[in-house]
VOSE-178741 format. One record per residue: residue number from 0; x, y, z of N, C-alpha, C, CB in turn. Coordinates in Angstrom, 3 decimals. Atoms other than C-alpha are relative to their C-alpha. Glycine has a CB too. Layout:
VOSE-178741
[rec NUM, [X, Y, Z], [X, Y, Z], [X, Y, Z], [X, Y, Z]],
...
END
This chain:
VOSE-178741
[rec 0, [0.369, -1.373, 0.307], [-11.882, -76.006, 52.117], [-1.277, -0.001, -0.838], [1.153, 0.732, -0.743]],
[rec 1, [1.265, -0.051, 0.725], [-15.331, -75.090, 50.866], [0.159, 0.809, -1.294], [-1.107, 0.614, 0.889]],
[rec 2, [0.015, -0.697, 1.283], [-16.148, -73.769, 47.411], [-0.146, 1.502, 0.223], [-1.143, -0.527, -0.896]],
[rec 3, [0.094, -1.460, -0.056], [-15.546, -70.034, 47.030], [-0.190, 0.509, -1.423], [1.277, 0.638, 0.668]],
[rec 4, [0.305, -0.405, 1.370], [-17.195, -68.559, 43.976], [1.017, 0.997, -0.548], [-1.388, 0.600, -0.065]],
[rec 5, [-0.926, -1.007, 0.512], [-14.786, -65.625, 43.751], [1.397, -0.549, -0.269], [0.092, 1.140, 0.972]],
[rec 6, [-1.263, 0.672, 0.323], [-11.916, -68.115, 43.458], [-0.201, -1.117, -1.019], [0.637, -0.565, 1.268]],
[rec 7, [0.253, 1.077, 0.957], [-13.591, -70.475, 41.001], [0.490, 0.415, -1.386], [-1.510, -0.358, -0.041]],
[rec 8, [-0.559, -0.247, 1.321], [-12.070, -70.782, 37.549], [-1.018, 0.661, -0.926], [0.491, -1.301, -0.612]],
[rec 9, [1.025, -0.571, 0.869], [-15.324, -70.069, 35.727], [-0.308, 1.448, 0.342], [-1.263, -0.819, 0.083]],
[rec 10, [0.285, -1.360, -0.437], [-16.034, -66.963, 37.788], [1.122, 0.943, -0.409], [-0.205, 0.045, 1.516]],
[rec 11, [-1.144, -0.856, 0.327], [-12.523, -65.571, 37.303], [0.148, 0.201, -1.508], [1.283, -0.599, 0.569]],
[rec 12, [-0.083, -0.128, 1.458], [-12.484, -66.316, 33.561], [-1.087, 0.932, -0.518], [-0.118, -1.380, -0.674]],
[rec 13, [1.109, -0.848, 0.421], [-15.891, -64.708, 33.128], [0.247, 1.458, 0.382], [-1.311, -0.492, 0.618]],
[rec 14, [-0.256, -1.372, -0.453], [-14.890, -61.664, 35.151], [1.091, 0.662, -0.835], [0.399, 0.009, 1.483]],
[rec 15, [-1.074, -0.544, 0.843], [-11.659, -61.211, 33.177], [-0.527, 0.324, -1.396], [1.177, -0.999, -0.094]],
[rec 16, [0.545, -0.220, 1.343], [-13.496, -61.589, 29.859], [-0.959, 1.189, -0.010], [-0.720, -1.266, -0.504]],
[rec 17, [0.960, -1.096, -0.080], [-16.256, -59.204, 30.933], [0.711, 1.343, 0.136], [-0.955, -0.214, 1.179]],
[rec 18, [-0.756, -1.235, -0.198], [-13.764, -56.583, 32.090], [0.686, 0.428, -1.296], [1.041, -0.180, 1.117]],
[rec 19, [-0.654, -0.314, 1.273], [-11.853, -56.805, 28.807], [-1.026, 0.431, -1.049], [0.799, -1.218, -0.508]],
[rec 20, [1.043, -0.360, 0.965], [-15.072, -56.675, 26.755], [-0.474, 1.426, 0.240], [-1.189, -0.979, 0.090]],
[rec 21, [0.451, -1.360, -0.310], [-16.216, -53.524, 28.562], [1.050, 1.036, -0.399], [-0.321, 0.128, 1.495]],
[rec 22, [-1.076, -0.917, 0.403], [-12.818, -51.886, 27.988], [0.032, 0.163, -1.516], [1.365, -0.510, 0.506]],
[rec 23, [0.024, -0.075, 1.460], [-12.993, -52.751, 24.287], [-1.215, 0.795, -0.470], [-0.013, -1.415, -0.618]],
[rec 24, [1.202, -0.718, 0.416], [-16.570, -51.479, 24.014], [0.116, 1.501, 0.256], [-1.217, -0.554, 0.725]],
[rec 25, [-0.254, -1.430, -0.223], [-15.499, -48.155, 25.557], [0.762, 0.594, -1.177], [0.790, 0.217, 1.312]],
[rec 26, [-0.813, -0.482, 1.117], [-12.943, -47.818, 22.757], [-0.749, -0.073, -1.333], [1.288, -0.806, -0.091]],
[rec 27, [0.770, 0.153, 1.238], [-15.431, -48.957, 20.097], [-1.174, 0.975, -0.105], [-0.516, -1.415, -0.104]],
[rec 28, [1.181, -0.871, -0.030], [-18.170, -46.513, 21.130], [0.031, 1.080, -1.088], [-0.116, 0.660, 1.365]],
[rec 29, [-0.002, -1.017, 1.058], [-17.014, -43.732, 18.746], [-0.283, -0.568, -1.396], [1.331, 0.710, -0.013]],
[rec 30, [0.245, 0.649, 1.293], [-17.349, -46.246, 15.888], [-1.393, -0.626, -0.067], [1.061, -1.070, -0.261]],
[rec 31, [1.351, 0.567, -0.083], [-20.874, -47.287, 16.977], [0.020, -1.515, -0.202], [-0.919, 0.655, -1.043]],
[rec 32, [-0.123, 1.457, 0.076], [-19.777, -50.922, 17.369], [0.045, -0.595, 1.392], [1.255, -0.405, -0.792]],
[rec 33, [-0.134, 0.778, -1.229], [-20.127, -53.507, 20.113], [1.167, -0.971, -0.175], [-1.330, -0.767, 0.339]],
[rec 34, [-1.088, 0.979, 0.085], [-17.447, -56.078, 20.934], [-0.365, -1.175, -0.915], [0.353, -0.519, 1.399]],
[rec 35, [0.336, 1.082, 0.932], [-19.361, -58.901, 19.170], [-0.003, 0.456, -1.465], [-1.360, -0.575, 0.353]],
[rec 36, [-0.031, -0.510, 1.372], [-19.798, -56.720, 16.076], [1.439, 0.144, -0.480], [-0.735, 1.354, -0.093]],
[rec 37, [-1.418, -0.133, 0.337], [-16.092, -55.925, 16.122], [0.595, -1.374, -0.308], [0.777, 0.681, 1.157]],
[rec 38, [-0.548, 1.346, 0.206], [-15.271, -59.643, 16.427], [-0.406, -0.558, -1.361], [-0.471, -0.945, 1.116]],
[rec 39, [0.459, 0.473, 1.312], [-17.392, -60.470, 13.362], [0.759, 0.717, -1.108], [-1.526, 0.222, -0.163]],
[rec 40, [-0.736, -0.751, 1.023], [-15.760, -57.687, 11.336], [1.443, -0.477, -0.107], [-0.031, 1.499, 0.313]],
[rec 41, [-1.392, 0.462, 0.000], [-12.284, -58.809, 12.371], [0.129, -1.387, -0.616], [0.554, -0.011, 1.422]],
[rec 42, [-0.075, 1.361, 0.536], [-12.980, -62.469, 11.583], [-0.216, 0.007, -1.506], [-1.036, -0.910, 0.681]],
[rec 43, [0.234, -0.084, 1.444], [-14.394, -61.607, 8.155], [1.203, 0.614, -0.712], [-1.264, 0.826, -0.293]],
[rec 44, [-1.206, -0.591, 0.595], [-11.323, -59.449, 7.491], [1.127, -1.026, -0.063], [0.453, 1.237, 0.806]],
[rec 45, [-1.039, 1.045, -0.026], [-8.999, -62.306, 8.520], [-0.215, -1.014, -1.111], [0.014, -0.715, 1.360]],
[rec 46, [0.345, 1.045, 0.961], [-10.808, -64.657, 6.157], [-0.401, 0.573, -1.356], [-1.126, -0.856, 0.547]],
[rec 47, [0.420, -0.685, 1.226], [-11.209, -62.179, 3.301], [0.443, -0.726, -1.264], [0.546, 1.408, -0.014]],
[rec 48, [-0.481, 0.720, 1.176], [-9.209, -64.397, 0.935], [-0.954, -1.124, -0.385], [1.398, -0.563, 0.256]],
[rec 49, [1.004, 1.021, 0.295], [-11.909, -67.055, 1.239], [-1.151, 0.674, -0.740], [-0.505, -0.709, 1.312]],
[rec 50, [1.141, -0.565, 0.729], [-15.109, -66.598, -0.707], [-1.156, 0.285, 0.943], [-0.454, -0.952, -1.115]],
[rec 51, [1.020, -0.304, -0.987], [-16.996, -65.395, 2.347], [-0.194, -1.173, 0.949], [-1.316, 0.355, -0.683]],
[rec 52, [0.253, 1.002, -1.031], [-18.119, -67.294, 5.405], [-1.494, -0.253, 0.104], [0.572, 0.449, 1.364]],
[rec 53, [1.405, 0.265, -0.289], [-21.366, -69.047, 6.111], [-0.293, 0.522, 1.400], [-0.335, -1.529, -0.122]],
[rec 54, [0.407, -0.484, -1.311], [-23.317, -67.811, 9.097], [0.435, -0.987, 1.083], [-1.526, 0.218, 0.048]],
[rec 55, [-0.335, 0.993, -1.030], [-22.749, -71.086, 10.965], [1.505, -0.103, 0.212], [-0.562, -1.369, -0.380]],
[rec 56, [-1.454, 0.107, -0.187], [-18.990, -71.267, 10.299], [0.543, 1.241, 0.700], [0.712, -0.198, -1.359]],
[rec 57, [-0.414, -1.234, -0.665], [-18.591, -67.642, 11.355], [-0.320, -0.070, 1.490], [-0.690, 1.222, -0.643]],
[rec 58, [0.399, 0.098, -1.402], [-20.538, -68.183, 14.575], [0.833, -1.003, 0.773], [-1.453, -0.373, 0.098]],
[rec 59, [-0.804, 1.026, -0.670], [-18.671, -71.383, 15.426], [1.413, 0.492, 0.255], [0.036, -1.283, -0.832]],
[rec 60, [-1.384, -0.450, -0.153], [-15.290, -69.748, 14.873], [0.144, 1.040, 1.107], [0.511, 0.574, -1.313]],
[rec 61, [-0.038, -1.026, -1.042], [-16.196, -66.990, 17.345], [-0.608, -0.465, 1.320], [-0.720, 1.233, -0.475]],
[rec 62, [0.625, 0.501, -1.219], [-17.980, -69.164, 19.903], [-1.362, 0.618, 0.261], [0.895, 0.253, 1.173]],
[rec 63, [1.334, -0.597, -0.128], [-21.339, -67.462, 19.239], [-1.052, -1.050, -0.314], [-0.159, 1.229, -0.939]],
[rec 64, [1.114, 0.867, 0.375], [-24.648, -69.302, 19.221], [-0.698, 0.605, -1.221], [-1.004, -0.179, 1.192]],
[rec 65, [0.658, -0.427, 1.246], [-26.912, -69.027, 16.170], [-0.764, 1.325, 0.153], [-0.961, -1.086, -0.474]],
[rec 66, [0.729, -1.270, -0.118], [-29.239, -66.269, 17.492], [0.931, 1.216, 0.148], [-0.945, -0.062, 1.193]],
[rec 67, [-0.951, -1.107, -0.163], [-26.272, -64.114, 18.547], [0.626, 0.359, -1.338], [1.098, -0.365, 1.022]],
[rec 68, [-0.626, -0.239, 1.302], [-24.561, -64.539, 15.174], [-0.970, 0.707, -0.936], [0.472, -1.323, -0.627]],
[rec 69, [1.006, -0.592, 0.886], [-27.770, -63.738, 13.290], [-0.256, 1.464, 0.354], [-1.311, -0.794, 0.076]],
[rec 70, [0.266, -1.375, -0.433], [-28.455, -60.611, 15.350], [1.155, 0.942, -0.286], [-0.309, 0.025, 1.471]],
[rec 71, [-1.180, -0.834, 0.237], [-24.906, -59.292, 15.111], [0.141, 0.292, -1.491], [1.278, -0.691, 0.540]],
[rec 72, [-0.137, -0.184, 1.449], [-24.764, -59.851, 11.349], [-1.091, 0.934, -0.532], [-0.064, -1.365, -0.727]],
[rec 73, [1.093, -0.887, 0.440], [-28.173, -58.184, 10.854], [0.318, 1.461, 0.289], [-1.317, -0.388, 0.689]],
[rec 74, [-0.326, -1.382, -0.361], [-27.040, -55.080, 12.711], [1.155, 0.537, -0.848], [0.356, 0.090, 1.492]],
[rec 75, [-1.109, -0.434, 0.855], [-23.797, -54.965, 10.704], [-0.465, 0.250, -1.433], [1.119, -1.047, 0.010]],
[rec 76, [0.578, -0.237, 1.338], [-25.789, -55.276, 7.470], [-0.723, 1.344, -0.039], [-0.980, -1.142, -0.386]],
[rec 77, [0.723, -1.272, -0.059], [-28.007, -52.367, 8.529], [0.957, 1.190, -0.014], [-0.877, 0.053, 1.253]],
[rec 78, [-1.018, -1.056, -0.008], [-24.843, -50.313, 9.073], [0.783, 0.046, -1.314], [0.964, -0.208, 1.169]],
[rec 79, [-0.692, 0.034, 1.287], [-23.638, -51.256, 5.588], [1.416, -0.541, 0.072], [0.034, 1.363, -0.580]],
[rec 80, [-1.365, 0.496, -0.195], [-20.546, -53.067, 6.898], [0.198, -1.433, -0.473], [0.369, 0.095, 1.450]],
[rec 81, [-0.056, 1.409, 0.400], [-21.381, -56.652, 5.881], [-1.009, -0.227, -1.121], [-0.291, -0.949, 1.215]],
[rec 82, [0.896, 0.349, 1.110], [-22.927, -58.121, 2.729], [-0.219, -1.501, -0.026], [0.576, 0.484, -1.355]],
[rec 83, [0.320, 1.416, 0.220], [-24.656, -61.429, 2.065], [-0.014, -0.244, -1.501], [-1.382, -0.394, 0.652]],
[rec 84, [0.058, 0.396, 1.410], [-24.156, -63.204, -1.257], [-0.318, -1.485, -0.070], [1.343, 0.320, -0.741]],
[rec 85, [0.289, 1.422, 0.206], [-25.376, -66.514, -2.626], [1.295, -0.711, -0.378], [-1.093, -0.204, -1.106]],
[rec 86, [-1.160, 0.823, 0.322], [-22.756, -69.258, -2.821], [-0.020, -0.315, -1.498], [0.010, -1.314, 0.849]],
[rec 87, [-0.090, 0.223, 1.449], [-21.524, -69.722, -6.405], [-0.405, -1.419, -0.391], [1.417, 0.279, -0.485]],
[rec 88, [0.288, 1.393, 0.353], [-21.878, -73.520, -6.319], [-1.326, -0.507, 0.562], [1.113, -0.884, 0.486]],
[rec 89, [1.266, 0.417, -0.605], [-24.987, -73.783, -4.118], [-0.770, 1.246, 0.416], [0.238, -0.945, 1.223]],
[rec 90, [0.751, -1.226, -0.231], [-27.437, -70.894, -4.281], [-0.778, 0.035, 1.297], [-0.927, 0.215, -1.111]],
[rec 91, [0.711, 0.028, -1.283], [-29.130, -72.046, -1.067], [0.884, 0.469, 1.144], [-0.513, -1.404, 0.290]],
[rec 92, [-0.954, -0.381, -1.044], [-25.975, -71.259, 0.912], [0.291, 1.496, -0.114], [1.320, -0.833, -0.112]],
[rec 93, [-0.281, -1.437, -0.037], [-25.491, -67.633, 1.965], [1.391, 0.207, 0.580], [-1.073, 0.767, 0.838]],
[rec 94, [-1.351, -0.323, -0.461], [-21.974, -66.275, 2.341], [0.035, 1.450, 0.473], [1.050, -0.238, -1.130]],
[rec 95, [-0.149, -1.333, -0.579], [-20.972, -63.250, 4.398], [1.389, 0.530, -0.308], [-0.248, -0.025, 1.528]],
[rec 96, [-1.290, -0.646, 0.240], [-18.217, -60.805, 3.550], [-0.116, 1.466, 0.395], [0.441, -0.145, -1.495]],
[rec 97, [-0.010, -1.427, -0.287], [-17.180, -57.291, 4.442], [-0.388, 0.778, -1.250], [1.385, 0.447, 0.510]],
[rec 98, [0.274, -0.926, 1.100], [-18.597, -54.536, 2.289], [1.230, 0.898, -0.151], [-1.314, 0.853, 0.264]],
[rec 99, [-1.106, -0.949, 0.172], [-16.263, -51.864, 0.950], [0.106, 0.903, 1.230], [-0.201, 0.855, -1.286]],
[rec 100, [0.024, -0.844, -1.204], [-17.324, -49.657, 3.864], [0.508, -0.774, 1.220], [-1.431, 0.523, 0.262]],
[rec 101, [-0.465, 0.839, -1.102], [-16.719, -52.550, 6.286], [1.510, -0.172, -0.015], [-0.670, -1.357, -0.056]],
[rec 102, [-1.464, 0.139, 0.114], [-13.182, -53.086, 4.967], [0.699, 1.281, 0.445], [0.404, -0.345, -1.455]],
[rec 103, [-0.598, -1.280, -0.398], [-12.432, -49.385, 5.430], [-0.061, 0.180, 1.514], [-0.716, 1.172, -0.701]],
[rec 104, [0.141, -0.185, -1.444], [-13.761, -49.377, 8.987], [0.906, -0.949, 0.776], [-1.453, -0.208, 0.420]],
[rec 105, [-0.835, 0.983, -0.701], [-11.906, -52.550, 10.006], [1.447, 0.467, 0.069], [-0.078, -1.369, -0.696]],
[rec 106, [-1.401, -0.430, 0.013], [-8.596, -50.972, 9.037], [0.318, 0.959, 1.144], [0.329, 0.662, -1.328]],
[rec 107, [-0.211, -0.913, -1.131], [-9.068, -48.451, 11.881], [-0.049, -0.704, 1.354], [-1.038, 1.097, -0.030]],
[rec 108, [0.339, 0.605, -1.286], [-10.009, -50.957, 14.584], [1.068, -0.855, 0.676], [-1.174, -0.815, -0.180]],
[rec 109, [-0.927, 0.888, -0.703], [-7.150, -53.423, 15.271], [0.812, 0.634, 1.125], [0.930, -0.572, -0.972]],
[rec 110, [-0.757, -0.570, -1.120], [-5.099, -50.981, 17.394], [-0.808, 0.109, 1.286], [0.511, 1.361, -0.374]],
[rec 111, [0.835, -0.107, -1.193], [-8.057, -50.634, 19.768], [0.041, -1.286, 0.815], [-1.441, 0.331, -0.386]],
[rec 112, [-0.038, 1.285, -0.704], [-8.109, -54.333, 20.621], [1.397, -0.283, 0.529], [-0.454, -1.139, -0.927]],
[rec 113, [-1.376, 0.214, -0.454], [-4.322, -54.467, 20.840], [0.264, 0.798, 1.275], [1.010, 0.400, -1.105]],
[rec 114, [-0.151, -0.833, -1.190], [-4.474, -51.640, 23.379], [-0.625, -0.682, 1.224], [-0.644, 1.382, -0.229]],
[rec 115, [0.667, 0.707, -1.101], [-6.943, -53.604, 25.531], [0.828, -1.214, 0.413], [-1.436, -0.435, -0.410]],
[rec 116, [-0.821, 1.168, -0.316], [-4.780, -56.729, 25.294], [1.281, 0.392, 0.729], [0.343, -0.763, -1.275]],
[rec 117, [-1.218, -0.467, -0.692], [-1.658, -54.774, 26.289], [-0.319, 0.367, 1.445], [0.618, 1.222, -0.736]],
[rec 118, [0.387, -0.388, -1.358], [-3.493, -53.336, 29.290], [-0.249, -1.238, 0.858], [-1.259, 0.894, -0.028]],
[rec 119, [0.299, 1.223, -0.754], [-4.730, -56.782, 30.354], [1.270, -0.762, 0.360], [-0.936, -0.904, -0.804]],
[rec 120, [-1.233, 0.767, -0.219], [-1.226, -58.252, 30.067], [1.075, 0.810, 0.724], [0.547, -0.489, -1.330]],
[rec 121, [-0.976, -0.851, -0.684], [0.497, -55.371, 31.857], [0.528, -0.713, 1.247], [-0.633, 1.368, 0.381]],
[rec 122, [-0.615, 0.644, -1.156], [2.937, -56.732, 34.418], [0.298, -1.473, -0.196], [-0.878, 0.160, 1.179]],
[rec 123, [-0.310, 1.402, 0.302], [3.090, -60.189, 32.815], [1.245, -0.053, -0.882], [-1.209, -0.707, -0.702]],
[rec 124, [-1.165, 0.192, 0.867], [6.388, -61.341, 31.393], [-0.452, -0.695, -1.281], [1.115, -0.832, 0.722]],
[rec 125, [0.311, 0.689, 1.258], [6.484, -62.747, 27.868], [-0.298, -1.477, 0.272], [1.176, 0.138, -1.009]],
[rec 126, [0.221, 1.411, -0.342], [6.759, -66.249, 29.365], [-1.331, -0.198, 0.727], [1.153, -0.522, 0.869]],
[rec 127, [1.273, 0.109, -0.717], [3.820, -65.642, 31.718], [-1.182, 0.145, -0.959], [-0.086, 1.064, 1.108]],
[rec 128, [1.083, -0.183, 0.975], [1.684, -64.384, 28.861], [-0.162, -1.242, -0.873], [0.271, 1.235, -0.882]],
[rec 129, [0.057, 1.222, 0.815], [2.584, -67.422, 26.726], [-0.604, -1.148, 0.808], [1.415, -0.387, -0.508]],
[rec 130, [0.549, 1.056, -0.856], [1.813, -69.726, 29.667], [-1.504, 0.202, 0.208], [0.731, -0.026, 1.363]],
[rec 131, [1.425, -0.291, -0.176], [-1.533, -67.997, 30.270], [-0.781, -0.391, -1.248], [-0.216, 1.494, 0.318]],
[rec 132, [0.672, 0.356, 1.253], [-2.457, -68.404, 26.611], [-0.123, -1.517, -0.145], [0.763, 0.585, -1.202]],
[rec 133, [0.039, 1.475, 0.075], [-1.536, -72.115, 26.671], [-1.029, -0.570, 0.971], [1.393, -0.597, 0.303]],
[rec 134, [0.929, 0.503, -1.009], [-3.515, -72.668, 29.860], [-1.451, 0.296, -0.373], [0.322, 0.610, 1.360]],
[rec 135, [1.365, -0.329, 0.420], [-6.595, -70.869, 28.553], [-0.445, -0.890, -1.152], [-0.097, 1.477, -0.409]],
[rec 136, [0.331, 0.906, 1.105], [-6.479, -72.917, 25.351], [-0.276, -1.407, 0.517], [1.141, -0.032, -1.033]],
[rec 137, [0.236, 1.317, -0.587], [-6.264, -76.057, 27.479], [-1.360, -0.055, 0.691], [1.113, -0.350, 0.996]],
[rec 138, [1.313, -0.055, -0.653], [-9.290, -75.001, 29.550], [-1.106, -0.105, -1.053], [-0.154, 1.315, 0.826]],
[rec 139, [0.996, 0.053, 1.077], [-11.240, -74.418, 26.322], [-0.096, -1.414, -0.552], [0.357, 0.995, -1.130]],
[rec 140, [-0.003, 1.374, 0.529], [-10.195, -77.825, 24.973], [-0.620, -0.970, 1.003], [1.440, -0.444, -0.343]],
[rec 141, [0.575, 0.872, -1.032], [-11.073, -79.512, 28.285], [-1.523, 0.081, 0.004], [0.549, 0.377, 1.386]],
[rec 142, [1.451, -0.177, -0.065], [-14.568, -78.060, 28.191], [-0.696, -0.487, -1.264], [-0.336, 1.459, 0.236]],
[rec 143, [0.582, 0.531, 1.236], [-15.123, -79.156, 24.592], [0.011, -1.518, -0.015], [0.753, 0.532, -1.210]],
[rec 144, [-0.169, 1.451, 0.075], [-13.998, -82.732, 25.242], [-0.557, -0.769, 1.082], [1.345, -0.327, -0.080]],
END
């Protein structure tokens, strides 16, 4: 059997991710946020107990390259949602954290992503969803190794 792009793993994964991203961005539009901006806000909220994240650690944790991370963070700073501070032990290191306004906005957003995830998983049993998650994590690990 010859290669069929519409049946290739990369094509299907990309199409699923793109479809979910567009659905999330539709829900984020009233908040003037893109999906990558939302992801940065959510990650910073998850890690709020830490003393902020460096730009590189934030980007790596989200799978963003450096230019994407820099651009997203800049736009969030302009919106007043993210702040940069100098690291207490090494002033050359810049740490990122949610601003007060960013923390308030993040508290409204999690249900939007959960709604998209529920829609994507509609018709999947709990076991199928768990299996899909395991398989996707394996694909990610395979591509890193």
